[in-house]
C-alpha positions, -999 to +999 in steps of 0.1 A: -768+664-042-750+658-008-718+679-008-696+678+023-659+686+031-634+657+034-621+646+068-586+659+076-561+651+102-556+673+133-533+702+124-540+701+087-543+734+069-562+718+040-591+741+031-601+727-003-620+697-016-655+682-012-671+648-014-704+641-032-723+609-023-746+588-045-744+609-076-757+591-108-731+603-133-745+580-159-776+601-160-765+636-150-786+666-159-773+699-172-782+716-140-764+690-120-733+693-142-734+731-138-735+727-100-706+703-101-685+725-123-691+755-101-681+734-070-649+722-087-637+757-095-644+768-059-632+737-041-606+724-066-611+687-058-644+669-061-646+633-049-676+612-061-684+581-040-701+548-052-692+550-089-685+513-093-708+511-123-695+541-142-685+532-177-653+544-194-674+561-221-694+581-195-663+590-176-647+603-208-679+622-219-682+637-184-646+649-184-649+663-219-678+686-208-652+705-188-628+709-217-622+690-250-596+663-251-564+675-234-536+659-255-539+681-286-557+671-317-541+636-320-561+612-298-540+586-280-553+553-293-528+529-277-514+521-243-483+540-231-458+538-203-477+524-173-511+529-187-534+506-207-560+521-230-596+508-228-604+492-261-638+508-266-628+542-252-591+547-258-591+581-241-597+563-208-566+547-194-563+520-167-538+525-139-532+495-115-505+473-100-504+436-107-521+412-130-557+416-143-573+387-159-601+407-175-612+443-174-632+464-199-621+442-228-585+440-218-574+404-212-544+390-192-526+423-186-499+431-161-496+467-148-471+485-127-482+511-102-471+546-112-444+564-092-456+584-063-423+603-058-433+634-077-464+656-078-476+667-112-504+681-133-520+662-161-513+670-197-537+696-211-536+720-240-539+754-224-572+772-223-578+810-225-557+824-197-545+855-179-508+850-171-480+868-153-448+851-165-445+823-190-422+793-189-409+773-218-411+735-221-381+715-234-384+697-268-397+661-265-398+669-228-404+634-214-376+619-235-353+649-226-357+644-189-361+606-188-327+599-172-330+625-145-337+620-108-367+634-089-360+659-061-385+658-032-414+652-056-415+688-067-387+690-092-356+674-106-319+673-098-297+691-123-268+666-128-263+668-166-284+637-172-307+654-197-305+640-232-288+665-255-310+684-279-290+670-308-300+634-297-337+641-295-362+635-323-367+666-343-395+689-336-407+721-353-399+753-333-436+762-335-444+731-315-423+741-285-448+754-258-444+786-239-471+784-212-483+806-183-471+802-148-504+817-135-538+804-146-571+822-144-599+803-126-628+801-150-654+807-124-638+828-097-615+848-119-585+844-095-550+835-106-532+804-094-495+795-097-493+761-115-461+748-132-450+714-144-415+714-128-401+684-147-406+699-182-395+735-178-362+746-193-366+784-196-384+813-180-396+842-201-398+875-181-422+903-187-394+926-199-386+902-227-355+887-211-351+849-207-337+829-179-322+798-195-297+783-170-313+750-162-302+748-125-313+784-119-347+778-137-354+747-116-343+765-085-368+794-091-397+769-099-389+748-068-388+779-045-422+790-058-439+756-056-422+739-026-449+751-001-474+729-020-459+697-007-456+708+029-473+681+050-500+703+065-511+715+030-514+680+015-548+662+013-541+625+016-571+606+002-580+572+015-590+552-017-620+529-017-638+510-044-661+532-066-642+565-059-638+590-088-620+622-082-618+654-102-589+679-100-589+716-109-558+710-130-548+746-130-550+749-092-537+717-075-510+692-080-516+655-074-497+622-070-504+585-067-503+575-031-482+543-031-456+524-051-453+487-041-425+478-065-401+504-051-378+491-024-353+520-020 
């Protein structure tokens, strides 16, 4: 297993991430997986090169070895937003821009490249954690914030564009998530600040009090996470055919690197 750090630009403060060349993920051994897992929780990003032949099923099974399916118990079986579900492995989604005549059983599909104007973490039911201060997600959070505008990629403007709670589909109070703001590294044991800024609506403090003014909540989250998008702390990956990248989803934020259909 050839592990090496990525190339970074002069003046970069990036001290995370590795590349692994010529790894056969279709036939990975338990020892190799253990080494990859340990590397991910130490380096937070692992880039595999030359994975053109990797099947969606293998990619899903490989990801599941780190943690079970991350969207709760209900498996997403259909395409959604800018994603297309692979027919034989619906947990695997296709992201692209433009027309695809044929890919993994999908025929004559047109995709729009996702928005690069915000950084985010992927959906995941929370694992066992040690936390400092929790934050609460809004009900039907992606519907709730669908009319808002992004602010520097690390938050949202507070302009009263949120859809009122009375106009949202009903949801049981028990389904509203209150999640940690600090997550424990499963290998190193260290805590990392990691918050989805677009979904949060309240902050629950250790003394039992709650901060629920939306502008104030967003301001606190933004102040805490703004350093993550400073240019010298950003790793800009140069995509090439056959790349597959893993993120420590409780340690780093990520974003798509281009949006051809945006003109303003």
